[in-house]
N, C-alpha and C positions, 0 to 999 in steps of 0.2 A: 615706612617706605624708604629703605636705603637707596642711595643713588650716586652715580658718578656722572658729571655733566662736563662736556667740553663744547665751547661755542667760539666761533671766530667770525667776525664781520669785517668786510673790507669795502670801504668807500660806499657805505649804505646811505641813501638819501633819508635824512632825518624826518622830513615831512611825510614821506611814505611810511616810515617805520612807526610814527606816532599818530597816523591818521585814525581818527575815531577815539583816541585816548586823550589827547591834549590839543584842542583846536586853537591855533594861533598862527597866522601867516608869518609874522615876524619872529616868533620864538621857536618855530619849528623849521628852521632852515639849517643847512650845512650838510657836511659829509662826515659820517661816523665810521671809525675803524676801531677794532678792539678784539681782545681775547678774554675768555673767562673759563676757568677750570674750578669746579666745585665738587666736593665729596662730602657726603653726610647722610643723615637720616632725618626725615621730616618730623619724627617724634621727639627729636633732640635738636631743635633749631640752633641753639647756642653752640653746639658741637660741630656745626657745618664749618668746613675750612676749605681754603683754596687761594687762588691768586689770579691776577690778570692785568690788563692794561687797557687804556681808553684814550682815544684821540678824536677830537672834534675840530673840524676846520671849516673855513668859508661860512662862518656863522655870525650871528649877532648876539654875543653873550650878554649884551646890555639887557636883553629882555628876560634873562634869568634873574629871579628876584634877589638872590644873594649877591649877584654881581652889580646890580644897578646902584646900590648905595656907595660902592667903593669910590666912585669918582664924582658923585654929585657935590660933596662939600668943596673940593678944590675947583669946581666949575667946569669940569669936562663932561658936558652933557650930550656929546655926539653919540648917536645910537650904535655906531659901528666901532666903538672904542676897543673892545676885545674881539679878536677874530678867530682865535684858536686856543685850545686847551689840551694838555696831555698830562696823564698821570699813570703811575703803576700802583697797584693796590694788592693787599693781602686780606683775607677773611679769616679771622680766628677769634674764638671766645666771644662771639656776638658783636664783633666790631669789624668795620671795614677801615683798615689802616692805609691811608694814601701817602705814598712817598713820592718824592720828586714831582710835586704838582708844578706845572709851568703854564701860566696863562699869558698869552701874547697880545700885544697891540702895537700899532705903529710907533707909539710914544715910549712905551715901557713894557716891562714884564713883571709879573708877580710870581715868585717862586717860594715853595715851602712844603709843608706836610700837614697832615691832620687825620682826625678820626671821625667816623660817622658810626654811631652805635645802632643797634636794631630798633631802638625806641625813637630813632630819628634825630638824636642830639648831635650837634656839630661842635667840633673843637679843632679849628684850623688856624695855623699861624703862617703868615705870608710876609715876605720882604719884597721891597720894590727894587727892581734892577733897571738900568738904562744901557742901551747899546753903546752910547757914547762913552760911558764910564768903563764898560767892559773892555773897550779897546785900549785902555790906559796901562795895561800890564800890571806890574807890581803895585802901583799906586791905587789900584781899584780896591784892594783890601782895606786900606786906610779910609778911603772915601765911603765905602759901604759901612764900615764900622761907625763912622760919624753919622751917616744917614740913618742907620738902624736904631741909633739912640734918639734920633729926632722923629722918626716915623716908622711904625710897624702896623700891620693890619691883622686883626684877629676876627675870625668868623665864629660866632657862638650862637646860642639858641637852638632851634631845631628846624627841620626841613619845612615845616608849615609856617614858621615865623623866624627866619634867619635874622641874625643881628650882626652887623658889621661894626667893629670898634676900631677906631684909629687910636693907636697907643704911641707913647713916646712924648718927647717934649712938645711936638707940634699938635698934640691931641686937642689943644685949646681951639684950633681952627674949626673943629666940628661941634664945639659946645654951642648950645642955643643961647641967645642973648636974653 
């Protein structure tokens, strides 16, 4: 079955969209906007290609399993830590390649890129950004270079069992005693 698909969503209530699929009052909140364009043939799934964008706001990303472990080790256990996420993506050769991932909270942002393959395997690398440092002009590059050597976040594993790894010199903070 060859197909061409174009889909656009604007400010869709996530709870209504996921009703009956994923029952959770706290994990199914927010407003979703996005675009998806796909072309392919269902007999050749790995040959499907396309692109799109996704934006989720006014949400509690803490309840998404891959987000929860990101800030448990440093002690940030507030359920509204992450409020919105944006990404652009491309679909090619059996992979969803996400560029310019941006996850926002009142304290900081996570920025990066990654891949999700059709088997559900995750390979995302994120850096931590701070609004205060972003306002420092040319000095921010030096500060972020130092910080990225101290702390980087990697998401590995798969969709059913995502694994968040703290990498860099400060990785010892997450090691169990």
